[in-house]
VOVO-571763 format. One record per residue: x, y, z of N, C-alpha, C in turn; residue in one letter. Coordinates in steps of 0.1 Angstrom, whole numbers, plus 2048, in hexadecimal, padded with zeros to 3 digits. Example, Ala and Ser with C-alpha at 12.3 -4.5 7.8 and 13.67 -1.06 7.14 Angstrom:
8847C784E87B7D384E8847DF84Ea/8807EA8478897F584788180084Fs/
REM end
This chain:
8077F380080180080180980B800x/8068167F780E8227F680582D7F5x/8098387FA8028457F780884C7EDx/7FE84E7E18038557D58038647D7x/7F88697DE7F78787DD7EF87B7ECx/7F38867F27EC8887FE7ED899800x/7E089F8047E18AD8087D78AD814x/7D48BA8197CC8B98267BE8B4825x/7BA8B18187AB8AA8157AC89F810x/7B78998097B288E8017BF886803x/7BE8778037CA86D8067C88647F9x/7D18637EF7D085A7E57D984F7E6x/7D38427E37DC8357E67DC82F7D8x/7E882A7D57E98227C87E98157CCx/7DF80C7C97DF7FE7CB7D17F87CAx/7CF7ED7CD7C47E67CC7B97E77D9x/7B07EE7D57A67F07E37A47E37EAx/7A47D97E57A07CD7EE7A97CC7F7x/7B67D07F67C17CE8007C27DB808x/7C07E78027C07F68087B47F9811x/7AB7F880B79C7FF81179A7F6820x/79C7E982379B7E48317A37EE83Bx/7AD7F38377B77FA8417B380A845x/7A980D83C7A481B83B79881D841x/79582884978A82C84E781837844x/77383684476E84083F75E83E843x/75684A83E747849845740844837x/74484982B73D84381F746841815x/74383780C7498338017418377F5x/74783D7EB73E8427E074A83C7D2x/7438307CD74E82A7C57488277B4x/7508277AB74A82379E754817799x/74E80A79E7587FD79B7547FA78Cx/75F7F478575B7EE77A74E7E777Ax/7497E77717397DF77173B7D176Ax/7447CD7637447C275C73A7BF752x/7357CA74C72A7C97427317C7732x/73E7CB7327437C97257507BF725x/7547BE7177607B771876E7BD717x/76C7CB71B7797D171C7827CD725x/78F7CE7227997C872C7967CE73Cx/7957DA73B7957E07487867DE750x/77D7DB7497717D874E76B7CB754x/7737C97607717BD76576B7BF775x/7627BA77975C7BC7887677B6791x/76B7BD79C7777BB7A576F7B37B1x/76F7A97B07687A07BA7707A27C6x/7697A47D276E7A67DF76F7B57E3x/76C7BE7D976F7CB7DD7647CF7E7x/7577CA7E674D7CE7F27527CA7FEx/7547BE80075B7B980C7657C1812x/76C7C680B7797D080D7747DC815x/7687E08137647ED81A7587E9824x/7557DF82874A7D983274C7E083Dx/7577E78417577EF84D7517FD84Cx/74D80183F74A80F83D73B80F83Fx/73481884572581684971D81A83Cx/722821834718825827722822819x/71A81E81172281C8037198207F8x/71D8287EE71582B7E271D8237D8x/71681C7D071F8157C47198197B6x/72181E7AD71C8217A071881179Ax/71380F78F71080378970580177Dx/7057FA7786F77F676E6F07EC777x/6E57E97716D97DF7786DF7D2776x/6E67D076A6EC7C176A6F87BF775x/6FF7C97767097C87807037C5790x/6F97CC7956F37CB7A06EE7BF7A0x/6E67B97976DE7AB7966E97A1798x/6F57A17916FE79779170679879Fx/7077A47A67107A27AF7087A77BDx/6FC7A67BF6F47AC7CA6F67A57D7x/6FB7977D67017907E070C7957E8x/7167977DF72479F7E671E7A97EEx/7137B37EA7127BE7F670A7B9801x/7017AD8016FA7A780C7037A0815x/70F79880D71679181672079A81Dx/7237A681972B7B08227237B682Ax/7167B182D70F7B98397057C6834x/7057CA8267007D48246F17D4821x/6E97DC8256DB7DB8206D97E9817x/6CF7E580C6CD7EE8036C17FB807x/6C58078036C18118076B78197FCx/6BD81B7F26B98237E66C08237DDx/6BB8297D06C582B7C46C18387BDx/6CB83D7B76C884B7AD6CD8477A1x/6C684E7976C984C7896D0857783x/6DC85577C6E385F7776E0860767x/6D586B7626D486C7576DC87574Ex/6E386E7426ED87573B6E687C730x/6EE88672B6EB88F71F6EB885713x/6F387D7146F68727096F886370Fx/6FB85B7066FE84E70D705842704x/70683870671082E7007038236FCx/7058216ED6FD8156E570380A6E5x/7038006F17097F46F07057E96EBx/6F87EC6E66F07E36DA6E87E96D4x/6E67E76C86DC7EE6BD6CE7EB6BDx/6CC7DE6C76BD7DC6C76B77DC6D4x/6BC7E76DC6B77EA6EA6B67F96E9x/6AF7FD6F56AE80F6F76BC8126F9x/6BF81D6F36CC8236F66CF826706x/6D882370A6DC82471A6E283171Dx/6D883B7246DC8477286DF849736x/6E084073E6DF84174D6E7836753x/6EC8377616F182F7696EB831776x/6ED82877E6E682678B6F0829794x/6EF82D7A06F582D7AE6ED8287B7x/6F081B7BF6E981A7CB6F081A7D7x/6E881D7DE6ED81F7EE6EC8157F7x/6F680F7FD6F58058076F9808815x/6F48038216F880782E6F97FD836x/7007FD8436FF7F484E6F87FA85Ax/6F47F48616EE7F986E6DF7FB86Ex/6DC8058756CC80C8746CC81786Cx/6C181A8636C182485B6BF831861x/6B983186A6B583E8716C384587Ax/6CA83A87C6D983E8816E2844879x/6E184386B6E88498626E9857862x/6F585D85E6F686C85A6F186E84Dx/6E787884B6E287A83F6DC88983Fx/6E08908336DD89E8326D289A827x/6C78A082A6BD89C8206BC8A5814x/6BD8A08096BF8A67FD6B28AF7F9x/6B28BC7FB6A98C57F76AB8D07EFx/6A58D57E56A68DF7D969C8E87DAx/69F8F17D56968FD7D368A8F87CCx/67B8FC7D16728F67C666E8FE7BDx/6698F87B06668FF7A26598FB7A1x/6518F77AA6408F67A863D8FF7B4x/62F9027B462790C7BE6299087CCx/62290F7D662390E7E36179017E4x/61D8F97EE6138EC7EE60C8ED7FEx/60F8F880460B8F98165FE8FC817x/5F790280C5EA9068105DE8FD80Bx/5E08EF80A5D68E580A5D08E0814x/5D48E481F5CE8E282E5D18D5831x/5D78CB82B5D78BD82F5E48B9836x/5E48B083E5EF8AB8445F88A2839x/60289C83F60C89583761288A83Ex/61387D83A61D87483F628873839x/63587383B643873836647865837x/63F85D83D64484C83D63D844837x/64183E82B638836824639826829x/642826832645818837641815845x/63B81F84B63881F85862B82785Cx/62B82B86761D83186C62283F873x/62A84686B62D85487162085C86Fx/61D86087D61086B87C611876872x/60687B86B60488486060889286Ax/60C89C86460F8A986A60A8B4860x/6088C08656078CB85C6138CE856x/60F8CF84461A8D283C61C8E083Bx/6298E583B62B8F38376368F582Dx/6328FB82363C8FB817647906819x/6538FF81966090981E66890C80Fx/66090880466790C7F76709017F2x/6748F77FA67D8ED7F46748E07F4x/67C8D97EB6778CA7EA6818C07E9x/6808B47EC68A8AA7EB68C8A77DDx/69D8A87DC6A28A77D069D8997C9x/69A8997BD69888D7B46A28827B3x/69C8777B36A686A7B26AD86B7A4x/6A98717996B087078A6B887F78Ax/6C587E78A6CD8877876D0888778x/6CF8967746D18997666DE8A3765x/6E989A75F6F68A275F6FF89C753x/7048A574A70B8A173F717897743x/71A88C73A72488573C73188C739x/73E88573D74888C73A74D88772Bx/74688572474988171575288E70Ex/75D88B70976589570376D89D70Cx/76E89A7197788A172277B897730x/77788B72E77A88273878787F73Ax/78C87F74579A87B74A79B86A74Dx/78F86474C78E85674D78384E746x/78384474277783F73976B83F73Fx/76983E74D75D83B75475B84875Fx/76385275A760861763753864767x/75186677374286B77674487B778x/73988277673A892779737895789x/73E89F78E73D8A179B72E8A679Ex/7288A97927188AD7967108A079Ax/71389579670E88979D7108847A7x/7208877AC7278817B872588A7C3x/7228977C172189E7CC71589E7D6x/70B89B7CE6FD89A7D76FC88E7E1x/7058837DB7058767E370E8797EDx/71987F7EC7238827F771D889801x/7158957FF70F89F80570589880Ex/6FF88F8076F488780F6F787E818x/70387781670786A82071386E829x/71A87882772687B82E72488483Ax/72888284572588B85372F896851x/72C8A08567368AC8597428A885Ex/74C8AB85575A8A585B75E899859x/75589084E75688384E762881841x/76487283E76C87183376486782Ax/76986981D76186381376D85A80Bx/76A84D80977384580576F8417F4x/7768407EB77583D7DD77E82F7DBx/77A8247D878381B7D67898187C7x/78381F7BD7858207B078682F7ACx/7938347B17918427B07908497A1x/79784279879584578879D853785x/79385D78279986A77F79A87478Dx/79486E7987948787A478687E7A6x/77D87D79F7718847A176B8857AFx/7698777B67668767C276B87F7CDx/77887E7CD7838857D47828937D2x/7808997C677E8A67C37708AC7CAx/7668A37C77568A67CB7578A97DCx/7608A07E275F89E7F17688AB7F6x/7748AE7EF77A8B97F47748C77F1x/76A8C77E67648D37E47588D67EEx/7548CA7F47498CA8007518CB80Dx/75E8CE80E7648CE81A7668C2823x/7688B881B7698A88217758A281Ex/77B89B82778889782178388A81Ax/78D88381378A87780B79786E80Ax/79386180879E85A80479B8537F7x/7A68527EF7A284B7E27AC8407DEx/7A98377D87B182B7D57B08267C5x/7BE8277BE7BB8227B07C681C7ADx/7C58117A47CC8067A27D780A795x/7D181378F7DB8167827E2822786x/7EE8217867F882E7887F583977Ex/7F28367737F184276B7E384976Dx/7DB8457747D184C7767D1853786x/7DA84E78D7E085579B7E5860797x/7ED85F78D7F486C7887EB878784x/7E287377A7D587D7757CF882783x/7CC87978D7C587E7997CD88A79Ex/7DB8867A17E388E7AA7E489C7A3x/7E589D7977E78A978C7D98B078Ex/7CD8AA78F7C28AE7907BF8B879Dx/7C28B07A87C18B57B57C98C27B7x/7D68BE7B27DF8CA7B47DB8D87ACx/7D58D67A17D28E27977C48E779Cx/7BB8DF7A37AE8E67A47AE8EB7B2x/7A58F87AF7A48FF7BA7948FB7C0x/7968FC7CF78A8F77D777E8FF7D1x/7728F87CF7649007CB75F9037D9x/76190F7DB75A9147E974B9157E7x/7449177DA7389197D77319097DDx/7389017DA7328F07E07318F27EEx/7358F97F67348F88027278FF809x/72390880271991080470A90680Ax/
REM end
């Protein structure tokens, strides 16, 4: 295990996450593993990676439906419980087959340990684009899975962020073949990481998760197996100024 890059916000390790991740502490993992959906040499599912982070209470993993159906047992065997998923809708996509719908989305699923109510969460609320809903005089139950009493609803001008994130892909400017935009990563990190928390990315790639965490004022640890991408991440972190607007 070797530290490739380090500053006050980020520590980047060069090596295999299955060996390194168990030695690191974090509050949430946000990672984009190889899905194993294609015949490309690098696109091979890294068996054992979920087990290597089982000590981390929350995990967001990007993937395809095929990937999650094929490997769902690895999440449950590591003690993780399914929480929810978000959909990233791209402005364009990849046509992997000419006889199917053009795929312009990817999925990120959230998994967790312990009791859901005990986990740190910052509810994702955004300014409303609809009219005021507080004048209907009705109560409202916020729990569809239990018996939470209804209460009077007052419209504060905000709504829950929708589970479909629309953001341009990195086509034409990507530093890595599967690079995710920080616009998709930041809401996941903001939602799950506690104040002063640590974010881990087991497949650091171009370093987007590390950049998003740093812009939110959080520390992060990244692991990348290929040295050429470690170099790209280090240069990106050295050159990029912290986005203080993201802290607001």
